N, CA, C and O atoms as a CHARMM CRD file, in Angstrom:
* protein
*
  264
    1    1 MET  N      6.04400   1.80700 -52.33700 PROA 1      0.00000
    2    1 MET  CA     5.02300   2.75500 -51.97100 PROA 1      0.00000
    3    1 MET  C      5.69800   4.06500 -51.57100 PROA 1      0.00000
    4    1 MET  O      6.61900   4.07500 -50.75400 PROA 1      0.00000
    5    2 LYS  N      5.23800   5.15000 -52.14400 PROA 2      0.00000
    6    2 LYS  CA     5.78600   6.46100 -51.80000 PROA 2      0.00000
    7    2 LYS  C      5.07100   7.00200 -50.57200 PROA 2      0.00000
    8    2 LYS  O      3.94300   6.61600 -50.26700 PROA 2      0.00000
    9    3 ASN  N      5.75600   7.90800 -49.87000 PROA 3      0.00000
   10    3 ASN  CA     5.12700   8.50400 -48.68900 PROA 3      0.00000
   11    3 ASN  C      5.57400   9.95000 -48.51200 PROA 3      0.00000
   12    3 ASN  O      6.54600  10.40500 -49.11400 PROA 3      0.00000
   13    4 ASN  N      4.83600  10.64800 -47.67400 PROA 4      0.00000
   14    4 ASN  CA     5.11400  12.05600 -47.37900 PROA 4      0.00000
   15    4 ASN  C      5.64400  12.24900 -45.95500 PROA 4      0.00000
   16    4 ASN  O      5.59500  13.35700 -45.42100 PROA 4      0.00000
   17    5 ILE  N      6.13700  11.20100 -45.35400 PROA 5      0.00000
   18    5 ILE  CA     6.52700  11.24600 -43.94400 PROA 5      0.00000
   19    5 ILE  C      7.61600  12.29900 -43.69900 PROA 5      0.00000
   20    5 ILE  O      7.50300  13.08600 -42.75900 PROA 5      0.00000
   21    6 ARG  N      8.64600  12.32600 -44.51300 PROA 6      0.00000
   22    6 ARG  CA     9.74600  13.28400 -44.30000 PROA 6      0.00000
   23    6 ARG  C      9.23000  14.72900 -44.33400 PROA 6      0.00000
   24    6 ARG  O      9.53900  15.52500 -43.44700 PROA 6      0.00000
   25    7 LYS  N      8.44700  15.05500 -45.35700 PROA 7      0.00000
   26    7 LYS  CA     7.93100  16.41700 -45.48100 PROA 7      0.00000
   27    7 LYS  C      7.03600  16.77600 -44.29700 PROA 7      0.00000
   28    7 LYS  O      7.15800  17.86800 -43.74300 PROA 7      0.00000
   29    8 LEU  N      6.15300  15.88800 -43.90900 PROA 8      0.00000
   30    8 LEU  CA     5.26300  16.15800 -42.78500 PROA 8      0.00000
   31    8 LEU  C      6.04600  16.31400 -41.48400 PROA 8      0.00000
   32    8 LEU  O      5.72800  17.16900 -40.65800 PROA 8      0.00000
   33    9 ARG  N      7.06700  15.48500 -41.31000 PROA 9      0.00000
   34    9 ARG  CA     7.91300  15.56300 -40.10700 PROA 9      0.00000
   35    9 ARG  C      8.62800  16.90600 -40.06900 PROA 9      0.00000
   36    9 ARG  O      8.66100  17.57000 -39.03300 PROA 9      0.00000
   37   10 GLU  N      9.20100  17.30500 -41.20500 PROA 10     0.00000
   38   10 GLU  CA     9.91000  18.58400 -41.26700 PROA 10     0.00000
   39   10 GLU  C      8.95500  19.75600 -41.06900 PROA 10     0.00000
   40   10 GLU  O      9.29800  20.72600 -40.39300 PROA 10     0.00000
   41   11 ASP  N      7.75200  19.67400 -41.65600 PROA 11     0.00000
   42   11 ASP  CA     6.75000  20.73300 -41.47100 PROA 11     0.00000
   43   11 ASP  C      6.36800  20.87500 -39.99900 PROA 11     0.00000
   44   11 ASP  O      6.12400  21.97800 -39.51200 PROA 11     0.00000
   45   12 LYS  N      6.32200  19.74900 -39.30500 PROA 12     0.00000
   46   12 LYS  CA     5.95900  19.74500 -37.88400 PROA 12     0.00000
   47   12 LYS  C      7.16600  20.08800 -36.99500 PROA 12     0.00000
   48   12 LYS  O      7.03100  20.25500 -35.78300 PROA 12     0.00000
   49   13 GLN  N      8.33200  20.18900 -37.61500 PROA 13     0.00000
   50   13 GLN  CA     9.59600  20.52500 -36.95100 PROA 13     0.00000
   51   13 GLN  C      9.93800  19.53900 -35.82800 PROA 13     0.00000
   52   13 GLN  O     10.25400  19.92900 -34.70400 PROA 13     0.00000
   53   14 ILE  N      9.86400  18.25100 -36.17300 PROA 14     0.00000
   54   14 ILE  CA    10.32200  17.22700 -35.22700 PROA 14     0.00000
   55   14 ILE  C     11.42400  16.41000 -35.88600 PROA 14     0.00000
   56   14 ILE  O     11.45600  16.25400 -37.10700 PROA 14     0.00000
   57   15 THR  N     12.30800  15.90200 -35.07400 PROA 15     0.00000
   58   15 THR  CA    13.43200  15.11600 -35.57800 PROA 15     0.00000
   59   15 THR  C     12.98400  13.69200 -35.86200 PROA 15     0.00000
   60   15 THR  O     11.90000  13.26900 -35.46000 PROA 15     0.00000
   61   16 GLN  N     13.84400  12.96300 -36.56400 PROA 16     0.00000
   62   16 GLN  CA    13.57500  11.54800 -36.80000 PROA 16     0.00000
   63   16 GLN  C     13.49100  10.80500 -35.47200 PROA 16     0.00000
   64   16 GLN  O     12.65300   9.91900 -35.30800 PROA 16     0.00000
   65   17 LEU  N     14.34500  11.16000 -34.53600 PROA 17     0.00000
   66   17 LEU  CA    14.34400  10.50600 -33.23400 PROA 17     0.00000
   67   17 LEU  C     13.04200  10.77500 -32.48100 PROA 17     0.00000
   68   17 LEU  O     12.48600   9.87100 -31.85700 PROA 17     0.00000
   69   18 GLU  N     12.55900  12.00500 -32.53600 PROA 18     0.00000
   70   18 GLU  CA    11.29500  12.33900 -31.87600 PROA 18     0.00000
   71   18 GLU  C     10.12700  11.58200 -32.50800 PROA 18     0.00000
   72   18 GLU  O      9.25800  11.07200 -31.80100 PROA 18     0.00000
   73   19 LEU  N     10.10700  11.51100 -33.84100 PROA 19     0.00000
   74   19 LEU  CA     9.04600  10.77100 -34.51900 PROA 19     0.00000
   75   19 LEU  C      9.12300   9.29200 -34.17100 PROA 19     0.00000
   76   19 LEU  O      8.09800   8.64700 -33.95400 PROA 19     0.00000
   77   20 ALA  N     10.33100   8.76000 -34.11800 PROA 20     0.00000
   78   20 ALA  CA    10.51100   7.35300 -33.75500 PROA 20     0.00000
   79   20 ALA  C      9.93800   7.09100 -32.36500 PROA 20     0.00000
   80   20 ALA  O      9.25400   6.08900 -32.15600 PROA 20     0.00000
   81   21 TYR  N     10.20900   7.97600 -31.42100 PROA 21     0.00000
   82   21 TYR  CA     9.68800   7.83200 -30.06400 PROA 21     0.00000
   83   21 TYR  C      8.15500   7.86000 -30.06500 PROA 21     0.00000
   84   21 TYR  O      7.51100   7.01800 -29.43900 PROA 21     0.00000
   85   22 LEU  N      7.58100   8.83200 -30.77200 PROA 22     0.00000
   86   22 LEU  CA     6.12500   8.95900 -30.81700 PROA 22     0.00000
   87   22 LEU  C      5.46000   7.73800 -31.45600 PROA 22     0.00000
   88   22 LEU  O      4.37000   7.33100 -31.05500 PROA 22     0.00000
   89   23 ALA  N      6.13200   7.16100 -32.45600 PROA 23     0.00000
   90   23 ALA  CA     5.57600   6.02500 -33.18300 PROA 23     0.00000
   91   23 ALA  C      5.93500   4.68200 -32.55300 PROA 23     0.00000
   92   23 ALA  O      5.35600   3.65400 -32.90500 PROA 23     0.00000
   93   24 GLY  N      6.89200   4.69100 -31.61900 PROA 24     0.00000
   94   24 GLY  CA     7.28900   3.44600 -30.96700 PROA 24     0.00000
   95   24 GLY  C      8.16400   2.55300 -31.83000 PROA 24     0.00000
   96   24 GLY  O      8.09900   1.32700 -31.73800 PROA 24     0.00000
   97   25 VAL  N      8.98600   3.17900 -32.67300 PROA 25     0.00000
   98   25 VAL  CA     9.91200   2.42900 -33.52800 PROA 25     0.00000
   99   25 VAL  C     11.31000   3.02900 -33.38900 PROA 25     0.00000
  100   25 VAL  O     11.49600   4.02000 -32.68400 PROA 25     0.00000
  101   26 SER  N     12.27900   2.43300 -34.05500 PROA 26     0.00000
  102   26 SER  CA    13.64400   2.94800 -34.00500 PROA 26     0.00000
  103   26 SER  C     13.81600   4.08700 -35.01600 PROA 26     0.00000
  104   26 SER  O     13.03900   4.22600 -35.96100 PROA 26     0.00000
  105   27 ARG  N     14.84000   4.88300 -34.79100 PROA 27     0.00000
  106   27 ARG  CA    15.18100   5.94900 -35.74100 PROA 27     0.00000
  107   27 ARG  C     15.53300   5.34600 -37.09600 PROA 27     0.00000
  108   27 ARG  O     15.22400   5.92800 -38.13600 PROA 27     0.00000
  109   28 GLN  N     16.17500   4.18800 -37.08500 PROA 28     0.00000
  110   28 GLN  CA    16.53100   3.50600 -38.32700 PROA 28     0.00000
  111   28 GLN  C     15.28200   3.14900 -39.13500 PROA 28     0.00000
  112   28 GLN  O     15.30200   3.20000 -40.36500 PROA 28     0.00000
  113   29 ALA  N     14.20100   2.78800 -38.44900 PROA 29     0.00000
  114   29 ALA  CA    12.94000   2.48800 -39.14500 PROA 29     0.00000
  115   29 ALA  C     12.40100   3.74300 -39.82000 PROA 29     0.00000
  116   29 ALA  O     11.92300   3.68200 -40.95300 PROA 29     0.00000
  117   30 ILE  N     12.47400   4.87800 -39.13300 PROA 30     0.00000
  118   30 ILE  CA    12.00500   6.14000 -39.71600 PROA 30     0.00000
  119   30 ILE  C     12.83900   6.48200 -40.95100 PROA 30     0.00000
  120   30 ILE  O     12.29100   6.89300 -41.97400 PROA 30     0.00000
  121   31 ILE  N     14.14600   6.31700 -40.86100 PROA 31     0.00000
  122   31 ILE  CA    15.03200   6.58600 -41.99800 PROA 31     0.00000
  123   31 ILE  C     14.64000   5.71000 -43.18300 PROA 31     0.00000
  124   31 ILE  O     14.52800   6.19900 -44.30700 PROA 31     0.00000
  125   32 ALA  N     14.43300   4.42600 -42.93900 PROA 32     0.00000
  126   32 ALA  CA    14.07400   3.49500 -44.01700 PROA 32     0.00000
  127   32 ALA  C     12.72600   3.86400 -44.63900 PROA 32     0.00000
  128   32 ALA  O     12.57200   3.80600 -45.85900 PROA 32     0.00000
  129   33 ILE  N     11.76000   4.23900 -43.81900 PROA 33     0.00000
  130   33 ILE  CA    10.44300   4.63400 -44.33200 PROA 33     0.00000
  131   33 ILE  C     10.55900   5.90200 -45.16800 PROA 33     0.00000
  132   33 ILE  O     10.01700   5.97000 -46.27100 PROA 33     0.00000
  133   34 GLU  N     11.26300   6.91200 -44.64800 PROA 34     0.00000
  134   34 GLU  CA    11.42200   8.17400 -45.37700 PROA 34     0.00000
  135   34 GLU  C     12.14100   7.98300 -46.70800 PROA 34     0.00000
  136   34 GLU  O     11.88700   8.72000 -47.66100 PROA 34     0.00000
  137   35 ASN  N     13.03300   7.00200 -46.78200 PROA 35     0.00000
  138   35 ASN  CA    13.78400   6.73500 -48.01400 PROA 35     0.00000
  139   35 ASN  C     13.09500   5.70300 -48.90300 PROA 35     0.00000
  140   35 ASN  O     13.68200   5.21200 -49.86700 PROA 35     0.00000
  141   36 ASN  N     11.83900   5.37500 -48.57000 PROA 36     0.00000
  142   36 ASN  CA    11.05400   4.40200 -49.34000 PROA 36     0.00000
  143   36 ASN  C     11.73400   3.04500 -49.45200 PROA 36     0.00000
  144   36 ASN  O     11.59600   2.35600 -50.46300 PROA 36     0.00000
  145   37 LYS  N     12.46800   2.66200 -48.40900 PROA 37     0.00000
  146   37 LYS  CA    13.13100   1.35600 -48.36600 PROA 37     0.00000
  147   37 LYS  C     12.30500   0.34000 -47.57700 PROA 37     0.00000
  148   37 LYS  O     12.58200  -0.85900 -47.61400 PROA 37     0.00000
  149   38 TYR  N     11.28700   0.82800 -46.86100 PROA 38     0.00000
  150   38 TYR  CA    10.48900  -0.03400 -45.99600 PROA 38     0.00000
  151   38 TYR  C      9.06200   0.48500 -45.96100 PROA 38     0.00000
  152   38 TYR  O      8.83500   1.67300 -45.73200 PROA 38     0.00000
  153   39 ASP  N      8.10600  -0.39500 -46.18700 PROA 39     0.00000
  154   39 ASP  CA     6.69300  -0.03900 -46.07400 PROA 39     0.00000
  155   39 ASP  C      6.22400  -0.41900 -44.67300 PROA 39     0.00000
  156   39 ASP  O      6.34200  -1.57800 -44.27700 PROA 39     0.00000
  157   40 PRO  N      5.69600   0.53700 -43.92500 PROA 40     0.00000
  158   40 PRO  CA     5.28600   0.25500 -42.55200 PROA 40     0.00000
  159   40 PRO  C      4.05100  -0.64400 -42.48900 PROA 40     0.00000
  160   40 PRO  O      3.28000  -0.73800 -43.44400 PROA 40     0.00000
  161   41 SER  N      3.88600  -1.29100 -41.36000 PROA 41     0.00000
  162   41 SER  CA     2.69000  -2.09500 -41.12200 PROA 41     0.00000
  163   41 SER  C      1.47900  -1.17800 -41.05500 PROA 41     0.00000
  164   41 SER  O      1.62100   0.03700 -40.91100 PROA 41     0.00000
  165   42 ILE  N      0.30900  -1.74900 -41.15900 PROA 42     0.00000
  166   42 ILE  CA    -0.90900  -0.94900 -41.07000 PROA 42     0.00000
  167   42 ILE  C     -1.01800  -0.29800 -39.69700 PROA 42     0.00000
  168   42 ILE  O     -1.49300   0.83200 -39.58400 PROA 42     0.00000
  169   43 ARG  N     -0.58800  -0.99100 -38.66500 PROA 43     0.00000
  170   43 ARG  CA    -0.60500  -0.42500 -37.30500 PROA 43     0.00000
  171   43 ARG  C      0.27300   0.82300 -37.22400 PROA 43     0.00000
  172   43 ARG  O     -0.12900   1.83400 -36.64700 PROA 43     0.00000
  173   44 LEU  N      1.47200   0.74900 -37.80400 PROA 44     0.00000
  174   44 LEU  CA     2.36800   1.90200 -37.79900 PROA 44     0.00000
  175   44 LEU  C      1.81100   3.02300 -38.68100 PROA 44     0.00000
  176   44 LEU  O      1.94400   4.19900 -38.34200 PROA 44     0.00000
  177   45 ALA  N      1.19400   2.67100 -39.79700 PROA 45     0.00000
  178   45 ALA  CA     0.57500   3.68200 -40.65900 PROA 45     0.00000
  179   45 ALA  C     -0.51200   4.43400 -39.89200 PROA 45     0.00000
  180   45 ALA  O     -0.64000   5.65000 -40.03700 PROA 45     0.00000
  181   46 PHE  N     -1.29700   3.72100 -39.07700 PROA 46     0.00000
  182   46 PHE  CA    -2.32000   4.38100 -38.26700 PROA 46     0.00000
  183   46 PHE  C     -1.69000   5.29900 -37.21800 PROA 46     0.00000
  184   46 PHE  O     -2.23500   6.36200 -36.91900 PROA 46     0.00000
  185   47 LYS  N     -0.54200   4.89300 -36.65700 PROA 47     0.00000
  186   47 LYS  CA     0.14900   5.75700 -35.69600 PROA 47     0.00000
  187   47 LYS  C      0.59500   7.05000 -36.37600 PROA 47     0.00000
  188   47 LYS  O      0.42400   8.13600 -35.82300 PROA 47     0.00000
  189   48 PHE  N      1.16400   6.93300 -37.57100 PROA 48     0.00000
  190   48 PHE  CA     1.56900   8.13100 -38.31900 PROA 48     0.00000
  191   48 PHE  C      0.34900   9.00400 -38.61700 PROA 48     0.00000
  192   48 PHE  O      0.41200  10.22900 -38.51100 PROA 48     0.00000
  193   49 SER  N     -0.73800   8.37700 -38.98400 PROA 49     0.00000
  194   49 SER  CA    -1.97100   9.10900 -39.26300 PROA 49     0.00000
  195   49 SER  C     -2.39700   9.93700 -38.05900 PROA 49     0.00000
  196   49 SER  O     -2.78600  11.09700 -38.19900 PROA 49     0.00000
  197   50 HSD  N     -2.32300   9.34500 -36.89500 PROA 50     0.00000
  198   50 HSD  CA    -2.69000  10.05000 -35.65800 PROA 50     0.00000
  199   50 HSD  C     -1.68800  11.16900 -35.34000 PROA 50     0.00000
  200   50 HSD  O     -2.08600  12.27800 -34.98300 PROA 50     0.00000
  201   51 ILE  N     -0.40600  10.87900 -35.47000 PROA 51     0.00000
  202   51 ILE  CA     0.64000  11.85500 -35.15400 PROA 51     0.00000
  203   51 ILE  C      0.51600  13.09700 -36.03300 PROA 51     0.00000
  204   51 ILE  O      0.63600  14.22200 -35.54700 PROA 51     0.00000
  205   52 PHE  N      0.27600  12.88800 -37.32900 PROA 52     0.00000
  206   52 PHE  CA     0.24800  14.00700 -38.26600 PROA 52     0.00000
  207   52 PHE  C     -1.15700  14.56100 -38.52000 PROA 52     0.00000
  208   52 PHE  O     -1.30700  15.58500 -39.18500 PROA 52     0.00000
  209   53 GLY  N     -2.17900  13.89300 -37.99600 PROA 53     0.00000
  210   53 GLY  CA    -3.54200  14.36800 -38.21400 PROA 53     0.00000
  211   53 GLY  C     -3.96500  14.28200 -39.66800 PROA 53     0.00000
  212   53 GLY  O     -4.71200  15.13000 -40.15800 PROA 53     0.00000
  213   54 LYS  N     -3.49100  13.26700 -40.34800 PROA 54     0.00000
  214   54 LYS  CA    -3.78800  13.05900 -41.77200 PROA 54     0.00000
  215   54 LYS  C     -4.34100  11.65300 -41.96600 PROA 54     0.00000
  216   54 LYS  O     -4.10300  10.76900 -41.14300 PROA 54     0.00000
  217   55 SER  N     -5.07500  11.44900 -43.05000 PROA 55     0.00000
  218   55 SER  CA    -5.54700  10.10000 -43.36700 PROA 55     0.00000
  219   55 SER  C     -4.37000   9.28300 -43.90700 PROA 55     0.00000
  220   55 SER  O     -3.36700   9.84100 -44.35200 PROA 55     0.00000
  221   56 ILE  N     -4.50400   7.98300 -43.86300 PROA 56     0.00000
  222   56 ILE  CA    -3.45500   7.10900 -44.40000 PROA 56     0.00000
  223   56 ILE  C     -3.24700   7.40000 -45.88500 PROA 56     0.00000
  224   56 ILE  O     -2.11700   7.37000 -46.37300 PROA 56     0.00000
  225   57 GLU  N     -4.33300   7.68100 -46.59900 PROA 57     0.00000
  226   57 GLU  CA    -4.23100   7.99100 -48.02400 PROA 57     0.00000
  227   57 GLU  C     -3.41300   9.26000 -48.27700 PROA 57     0.00000
  228   57 GLU  O     -2.74400   9.37700 -49.30300 PROA 57     0.00000
  229   58 GLU  N     -3.46900  10.20600 -47.33900 PROA 58     0.00000
  230   58 GLU  CA    -2.67300  11.43100 -47.47500 PROA 58     0.00000
  231   58 GLU  C     -1.19700  11.18500 -47.16800 PROA 58     0.00000
  232   58 GLU  O     -0.33800  11.93900 -47.62500 PROA 58     0.00000
  233   59 LEU  N     -0.89600  10.14800 -46.40500 PROA 59     0.00000
  234   59 LEU  CA     0.47900   9.83200 -46.03200 PROA 59     0.00000
  235   59 LEU  C      1.18900   8.95300 -47.05400 PROA 59     0.00000
  236   59 LEU  O      2.38000   9.12500 -47.31000 PROA 59     0.00000
  237   60 PHE  N      0.46300   8.02600 -47.62700 PROA 60     0.00000
  238   60 PHE  CA     1.05700   7.01600 -48.51300 PROA 60     0.00000
  239   60 PHE  C      0.31100   6.94800 -49.82800 PROA 60     0.00000
  240   60 PHE  O     -0.90800   7.10900 -49.87500 PROA 60     0.00000
  241   61 CYS  N      1.06000   6.70600 -50.90200 PROA 61     0.00000
  242   61 CYS  CA     0.42000   6.49500 -52.20000 PROA 61     0.00000
  243   61 CYS  C      1.19400   5.40300 -52.95400 PROA 61     0.00000
  244   61 CYS  O      2.41000   5.26600 -52.82700 PROA 61     0.00000
  245   62 GLU  N      0.44900   4.65100 -53.72400 PROA 62     0.00000
  246   62 GLU  CA     1.02200   3.56300 -54.50200 PROA 62     0.00000
  247   62 GLU  C      1.77800   4.14300 -55.69000 PROA 62     0.00000
  248   62 GLU  O      1.29200   5.06200 -56.34900 PROA 62     0.00000
  249   63 GLU  N      2.95800   3.61200 -55.96300 PROA 63     0.00000
  250   63 GLU  CA     3.71500   4.04100 -57.13000 PROA 63     0.00000
  251   63 GLU  C      3.12200   3.37100 -58.35000 PROA 63     0.00000
  252   63 GLU  O      2.90700   2.15900 -58.35700 PROA 63     0.00000
  253   64 VAL  N      2.85900   4.14400 -59.36700 PROA 64     0.00000
  254   64 VAL  CA     2.28200   3.60400 -60.60000 PROA 64     0.00000
  255   64 VAL  C      3.38900   3.47800 -61.62900 PROA 64     0.00000
  256   64 VAL  O      4.06400   4.45100 -61.96400 PROA 64     0.00000
  257   65 GLU  N      3.56400   2.24500 -62.13200 PROA 65     0.00000
  258   65 GLU  CA     4.58800   2.02000 -63.14800 PROA 65     0.00000
  259   65 GLU  C      3.98800   2.25000 -64.52400 PROA 65     0.00000
  260   65 GLU  O      2.85000   1.86300 -64.78900 PROA 65     0.00000
  261   66 LYS  N      4.76100   2.88000 -65.39600 PROA 66     0.00000
  262   66 LYS  CA     4.28300   3.17400 -66.75000 PROA 66     0.00000
  263   66 LYS  C      4.81000   2.15000 -67.72500 PROA 66     0.00000
  264   66 LYS  O      4.51800   2.22600 -68.91900 PROA 66     0.00000
């Protein structure tokens, strides 16, 4: 699943560590999510939605294979 977390974080000018604190996860989790190595739980997706003021659909999109 692709996501826009890195871009939104950079637009908001917060560090990975700050986002991790706000979301209640480790910095390593943020790195993995931003690199599309880990899909967050629905609970964490809702936290990101609240932090960035975006819908979950605006944060995450399914990768379509051709």
